[in-house]
C-alpha positions as CSV (number, residue, x, y, z in Angstrom):
1,M,7.6,14.2,4.4
2,A,10.6,12.7,6.3
3,E,14.0,13.9,5.2
4,V,15.1,10.3,4.6
5,L,12.3,9.8,2.1
6,R,13.2,13.0,0.2
7,R,16.8,11.9,0.1
8,N,15.8,8.4,-1.2
9,I,13.5,9.9,-3.8
10,E,16.2,12.2,-5.0
11,A,18.7,9.4,-5.1
12,M,16.4,7.2,-7.2
13,R,15.6,10.1,-9.6
14,A,19.3,10.9,-10.0
15,Q,20.0,7.2,-10.7
16,R,17.3,7.0,-13.3
17,K,18.6,10.2,-15.0
18,E,22.2,8.8,-15.0
19,A,21.0,5.5,-16.5
20,A,19.1,7.3,-19.2
21,E,22.1,9.5,-20.1
22,A,24.4,6.5,-20.1
23,A,22.1,4.5,-22.5
24,P,23.5,4.0,-26.0
25,W,22.2,6.5,-28.6
26,P,20.0,3.9,-30.4
27,E,18.2,3.2,-27.2
28,R,17.8,6.9,-26.4
29,L,16.4,7.4,-29.9
30,A,14.0,4.5,-29.5
31,E,12.8,6.0,-26.2
32,R,12.1,9.3,-27.8
33,I,10.3,7.8,-30.8
34,T,8.2,5.6,-28.4
35,G,7.5,8.6,-26.2
36,F,6.2,10.5,-29.2
37,A,4.3,7.5,-30.7
38,G,2.4,7.3,-27.4
39,S,1.2,10.9,-27.5
40,M,-1.9,12.7,-28.7
41,G,0.4,14.7,-31.0
42,F,1.2,11.5,-32.8
43,V,-2.5,10.6,-33.2
44,L,-3.3,14.1,-34.5
45,L,-0.4,14.0,-36.9
46,H,-1.6,10.7,-38.3
47,L,-5.2,11.9,-38.6
48,L,-3.9,14.9,-40.6
49,I,-1.5,12.8,-42.8
50,F,-3.7,9.8,-43.4
51,G,-6.9,11.8,-43.5
52,G,-5.4,14.2,-46.0
53,W,-4.0,11.3,-48.0
54,I,-7.3,9.6,-48.2
55,V,-9.4,12.7,-48.9
56,W,-6.9,13.9,-51.6
57,N,-6.9,10.5,-53.4
58,L,-10.7,10.2,-53.3
59,L,-11.8,13.8,-54.0
60,A,-9.0,15.5,-55.9
61,P,-9.3,15.7,-59.7
62,E,-8.2,12.5,-61.4
63,P,-4.8,13.6,-62.8
64,W,-3.7,14.9,-59.3
65,R,-4.4,11.6,-57.5
66,F,-1.2,9.6,-56.7
67,D,-2.7,6.6,-54.8
68,E,-6.2,6.0,-56.0
69,T,-6.4,2.4,-54.5
70,L,-4.6,3.6,-51.3
71,V,-2.1,0.7,-51.7
72,V,0.9,3.0,-51.1
73,L,-0.8,4.3,-47.9
74,A,-1.4,0.8,-46.6
75,M,2.2,-0.2,-47.4
76,A,3.6,2.9,-45.7
77,A,1.4,2.3,-42.6
78,S,2.6,-1.3,-42.5
79,V,6.3,-0.3,-42.6
80,E,5.6,2.3,-40.0
81,A,4.0,-0.3,-37.8
82,I,6.9,-2.6,-38.1
83,F,9.4,0.1,-37.0
84,L,7.1,1.4,-34.2
85,S,6.7,-2.1,-32.8
86,T,10.5,-2.6,-32.8
87,F,11.0,0.8,-31.0
88,V,8.4,-0.2,-28.5
89,L,10.1,-3.5,-27.9
90,I,13.5,-1.8,-27.4
91,S,11.9,0.6,-24.9
92,Q,10.2,-2.3,-23.1
93,N,13.5,-4.2,-22.8
94,R,15.1,-1.1,-21.2
95,M,12.1,-0.8,-18.8
96,A,12.3,-4.5,-18.0
97,A,16.0,-4.3,-17.2
98,A,15.4,-1.3,-14.9
99,E,12.5,-3.1,-13.2
100,H,14.7,-6.1,-12.7
101,G,17.3,-3.9,-11.0
102,R,14.6,-2.4,-8.7
103,A,13.2,-5.8,-7.9
104,E,16.7,-7.0,-6.9
105,L,17.2,-3.9,-4.7
106,D,13.8,-4.5,-3.2
107,L,14.6,-8.1,-2.4
108,Q,18.0,-7.2,-0.9
109,I,16.3,-4.5,1.3
110,N,13.6,-6.9,2.4
111,L,16.1,-9.6,3.2
112,L,18.2,-7.1,5.3
113,A,15.0,-5.9,7.1
114,E,14.0,-9.5,7.7
115,H,17.4,-10.3,9.2
116,E,17.3,-7.1,11.4
117,I,13.8,-7.9,12.6
118,T,14.9,-11.5,13.5
119,R,17.8,-10.1,15.5
120,L,15.5,-7.6,17.3
121,I,13.0,-10.4,18.2
122,D,15.9,-12.4,19.7
123,L,17.2,-9.3,21.5
124,V,13.8,-8.5,23.0
125,G,13.3,-12.1,24.0
126,R,16.6,-12.1,25.8
127,L,15.7,-8.8,27.5
128,A,12.3,-10.2,28.5
129,A,14.0,-13.3,29.9
130,H,16.5,-11.1,31.8
131,A,13.7,-9.1,33.2
132,G,11.9,-12.3,34.3
133,L,9.0,-12.0,31.8
134,S,7.7,-15.1,30.2
135,E,7.1,-15.6,26.5
136,T,3.6,-16.7,25.6
137,D,3.7,-16.6,21.8
138,P,4.3,-20.1,20.5
139,H,5.6,-18.7,17.2
140,L,8.6,-16.8,18.6
141,D,11.0,-19.7,18.1
142,E,10.1,-19.8,14.4
143,L,10.4,-16.0,14.1
144,R,13.9,-16.1,15.7
145,R,15.3,-18.0,12.8
146,D,16.6,-16.2,9.7
147,V,14.7,-16.7,6.5
148,A,16.6,-18.7,3.8
149,P,15.7,-17.1,0.5
150,D,16.7,-20.1,-1.5
151,A,14.4,-22.4,0.5
152,V,11.5,-20.0,0.1
153,L,12.1,-19.8,-3.7
154,D,12.3,-23.6,-3.9
155,Q,9.0,-23.8,-2.0
156,I,7.4,-21.3,-4.4
157,T,8.7,-23.2,-7.4
158,R,7.3,-26.5,-6.0
159,S,3.9,-24.9,-5.3
160,N,3.8,-23.4,-8.8
161,E,4.6,-26.7,-10.3
162,E,1.9,-28.4,-8.3
163,D,-0.6,-25.8,-9.5
164,D,0.5,-26.4,-13.1
165,D,0.1,-30.2,-12.6
166,R,-3.4,-29.6,-11.4
167,G,-4.2,-27.4,-14.4
168,S,-4.8,-24.2,-12.5
């Protein structure tokens, strides 16, 4: 693997670690809870607790049963679901914010690369002209122009609106 790739991977890893450490404690707690809730350990724990609860309240001697209709279990599971869904949403919001930052970085790098390629096409064209070589590609004039991101976004928006108007 190229050294520049290793360096980039390490920089991204360090940035993610730094962002995770800088997150407020409620968000870090939500991440930990969500991480555990998405594990097989969580599933097994629930199988043991819920299974034990159900078996106990169905098979234990009558005086030892504490939730014969399993209403308390249903209520506890509902409250747990409310909190878990909230923790998942908090984690998703953090992931969406991180993804938005990566998308911004990706866009800026792509725009820079596009600009550099445009300059290279122009330079190679001038070198070819200086060497007396003729250009035969009819698209070169278009490729020599910088891309205007706002114009591209406007066109995408118009195309999407036309698709929406057509019902697709």
